[in-house]
N, CA, C and O atoms as CSV, one atom per row, in Angstrom:
chain,resi,resn,atom,element,x,y,z
A,1,MET,N,N,-9.546,-24.464,26.223
A,1,MET,CA,C,-9.322,-23.270,25.445
A,1,MET,C,C,-8.124,-22.451,25.933
A,1,MET,O,O,-7.522,-21.746,25.123
A,2,PRO,N,N,-7.747,-22.508,27.221
A,2,PRO,CA,C,-6.594,-21.718,27.660
A,2,PRO,C,C,-5.305,-22.054,26.911
A,2,PRO,O,O,-4.492,-21.162,26.672
A,3,MET,N,N,-5.102,-23.305,26.539
A,3,MET,CA,C,-3.884,-23.675,25.816
A,3,MET,C,C,-3.876,-23.045,24.427
A,3,MET,O,O,-2.820,-22.663,23.923
A,4,VAL,N,N,-5.043,-22.936,23.811
A,4,VAL,CA,C,-5.135,-22.302,22.495
A,4,VAL,C,C,-4.785,-20.828,22.619
A,4,VAL,O,O,-4.038,-20.293,21.799
A,5,ARG,N,N,-5.314,-20.176,23.630
A,5,ARG,CA,C,-5.014,-18.762,23.843
A,5,ARG,C,C,-3.531,-18.542,24.103
A,5,ARG,O,O,-2.930,-17.605,23.579
A,6,ARG,N,N,-2.953,-19.404,24.909
A,6,ARG,CA,C,-1.531,-19.272,25.226
A,6,ARG,C,C,-0.677,-19.442,23.974
A,6,ARG,O,O,0.261,-18.678,23.747
A,7,SER,N,N,-0.999,-20.432,23.177
A,7,SER,CA,C,-0.254,-20.674,21.944
A,7,SER,C,C,-0.413,-19.506,20.979
A,7,SER,O,O,0.555,-19.079,20.351
A,8,ALA,N,N,-1.618,-18.997,20.862
A,8,ALA,CA,C,-1.865,-17.861,19.970
A,8,ALA,C,C,-1.075,-16.636,20.428
A,8,ALA,O,O,-0.470,-15.945,19.609
A,9,ALA,N,N,-1.079,-16.372,21.712
A,9,ALA,CA,C,-0.354,-15.217,22.236
A,9,ALA,C,C,1.151,-15.376,22.062
A,9,ALA,O,O,1.854,-14.416,21.744
A,10,THR,N,N,1.636,-16.590,22.271
A,10,THR,CA,C,3.067,-16.852,22.143
A,10,THR,C,C,3.554,-16.665,20.719
A,10,THR,O,O,4.655,-16.163,20.494
A,11,ASN,N,N,2.742,-17.066,19.766
A,11,ASN,CA,C,3.171,-17.053,18.369
A,11,ASN,C,C,2.672,-15.861,17.566
A,11,ASN,O,O,2.947,-15.773,16.369
A,12,LEU,N,N,1.950,-14.950,18.190
A,12,LEU,CA,C,1.410,-13.806,17.455
A,12,LEU,C,C,2.517,-12.957,16.831
A,12,LEU,O,O,2.388,-12.515,15.689
A,13,GLY,N,N,3.577,-12.731,17.554
A,13,GLY,CA,C,4.672,-11.918,17.027
A,13,GLY,C,C,5.311,-12.527,15.795
A,13,GLY,O,O,5.604,-11.821,14.831
A,14,LYS,N,N,5.527,-13.827,15.819
A,14,LYS,CA,C,6.102,-14.518,14.661
A,14,LYS,C,C,5.166,-14.415,13.461
A,14,LYS,O,O,5.598,-14.168,12.335
A,15,PHE,N,N,3.894,-14.608,13.723
A,15,PHE,CA,C,2.907,-14.554,12.650
A,15,PHE,C,C,2.779,-13.133,12.107
A,15,PHE,O,O,2.709,-12.929,10.895
A,16,ALA,N,N,2.751,-12.163,13.003
A,16,ALA,CA,C,2.593,-10.764,12.595
A,16,ALA,C,C,3.744,-10.303,11.710
A,16,ALA,O,O,3.562,-9.445,10.846
A,17,ALA,N,N,4.909,-10.862,11.920
A,17,ALA,CA,C,6.074,-10.475,11.121
A,17,ALA,C,C,5.960,-10.933,9.672
A,17,ALA,O,O,6.679,-10.436,8.806
A,18,THR,N,N,5.064,-11.874,9.403
A,18,THR,CA,C,4.961,-12.423,8.048
A,18,THR,C,C,3.807,-11.857,7.234
A,18,THR,O,O,3.721,-12.119,6.035
A,19,VAL,N,N,2.917,-11.086,7.856
A,19,VAL,CA,C,1.776,-10.537,7.116
A,19,VAL,C,C,1.925,-9.021,6.963
A,19,VAL,O,O,2.667,-8.382,7.710
A,20,GLU,N,N,1.223,-8.468,6.005
A,20,GLU,CA,C,1.267,-7.024,5.777
A,20,GLU,C,C,0.626,-6.281,6.947
A,20,GLU,O,O,-0.334,-6.763,7.547
A,21,ALA,N,N,1.159,-5.118,7.261
A,21,ALA,CA,C,0.689,-4.344,8.411
A,21,ALA,C,C,-0.797,-3.999,8.305
A,21,ALA,O,O,-1.521,-4.089,9.296
A,22,ALA,N,N,-1.253,-3.608,7.128
A,22,ALA,CA,C,-2.663,-3.241,6.962
A,22,ALA,C,C,-3.572,-4.440,7.220
A,22,ALA,O,O,-4.614,-4.311,7.862
A,23,HIS,N,N,-3.177,-5.590,6.723
A,23,HIS,CA,C,-3.965,-6.812,6.924
A,23,HIS,C,C,-3.949,-7.208,8.397
A,23,HIS,O,O,-4.962,-7.656,8.935
A,24,LEU,N,N,-2.822,-7.045,9.035
A,24,LEU,CA,C,-2.705,-7.371,10.454
A,24,LEU,C,C,-3.663,-6.525,11.280
A,24,LEU,O,O,-4.368,-7.045,12.145
A,25,LYS,N,N,-3.690,-5.235,11.018
A,25,LYS,CA,C,-4.530,-4.326,11.800
A,25,LYS,C,C,-6.011,-4.558,11.571
A,25,LYS,O,O,-6.795,-4.488,12.518
A,26,THR,N,N,-6.414,-4.833,10.340
A,26,THR,CA,C,-7.842,-4.934,10.049
A,26,THR,C,C,-8.420,-6.309,10.333
A,26,THR,O,O,-9.550,-6.407,10.811
A,27,ASP,N,N,-7.688,-7.359,10.056
A,27,ASP,CA,C,-8.257,-8.703,10.155
A,27,ASP,C,C,-7.694,-9.540,11.296
A,27,ASP,O,O,-8.449,-10.090,12.099
A,28,ILE,N,N,-6.411,-9.635,11.367
A,28,ILE,CA,C,-5.786,-10.552,12.308
A,28,ILE,C,C,-6.017,-10.134,13.756
A,28,ILE,O,O,-6.293,-10.984,14.603
A,29,MET,N,N,-5.910,-8.854,14.051
A,29,MET,CA,C,-6.100,-8.410,15.429
A,29,MET,C,C,-7.527,-8.634,15.908
A,29,MET,O,O,-7.739,-8.893,17.093
A,30,SER,N,N,-8.504,-8.542,15.025
A,30,SER,CA,C,-9.878,-8.815,15.447
A,30,SER,C,C,-10.059,-10.296,15.772
A,30,SER,O,O,-10.781,-10.643,16.706
A,31,VAL,N,N,-9.413,-11.157,15.014
A,31,VAL,CA,C,-9.471,-12.599,15.301
A,31,VAL,C,C,-8.768,-12.884,16.626
A,31,VAL,O,O,-9.278,-13.640,17.453
A,32,PHE,N,N,-7.603,-12.281,16.824
A,32,PHE,CA,C,-6.873,-12.471,18.076
A,32,PHE,C,C,-7.693,-11.959,19.253
A,32,PHE,O,O,-7.715,-12.590,20.310
A,33,ASP,N,N,-8.357,-10.841,19.088
A,33,ASP,CA,C,-9.207,-10.296,20.145
A,33,ASP,C,C,-10.319,-11.278,20.494
A,33,ASP,O,O,-10.638,-11.461,21.669
A,34,ASP,N,N,-10.906,-11.905,19.491
A,34,ASP,CA,C,-11.945,-12.911,19.736
A,34,ASP,C,C,-11.394,-14.092,20.531
A,34,ASP,O,O,-12.081,-14.629,21.400
A,35,LEU,N,N,-10.170,-14.495,20.243
A,35,LEU,CA,C,-9.563,-15.612,20.965
A,35,LEU,C,C,-9.324,-15.286,22.435
A,35,LEU,O,O,-9.359,-16.177,23.284
A,36,THR,N,N,-9.083,-14.023,22.734
A,36,THR,CA,C,-8.781,-13.657,24.115
A,36,THR,C,C,-10.036,-13.493,24.966
A,36,THR,O,O,-9.941,-13.391,26.189
A,37,GLN,N,N,-11.188,-13.466,24.348
A,37,GLN,CA,C,-12.447,-13.315,25.086
A,37,GLN,C,C,-13.016,-14.687,25.431
A,37,GLN,O,O,-12.867,-15.642,24.669
A,38,ASP,N,N,-13.650,-14.771,26.555
A,38,ASP,CA,C,-14.301,-16.027,26.951
A,38,ASP,C,C,-15.713,-16.079,26.460
A,38,ASP,O,O,-16.415,-17.062,26.700
C-alpha cells in the first residue's frame, strides 16, 4: 500500500488541477484522506 500512497500524493496536484474546486474539496480530499490512513 505505501506505493499507492506515494503515487497518489505525487499526482494529487496534477489531478486537482483538472477538477472543479468545489468537487475537489467535498469529494476528492476525503478519498485522499482515506488513502493516507492505515
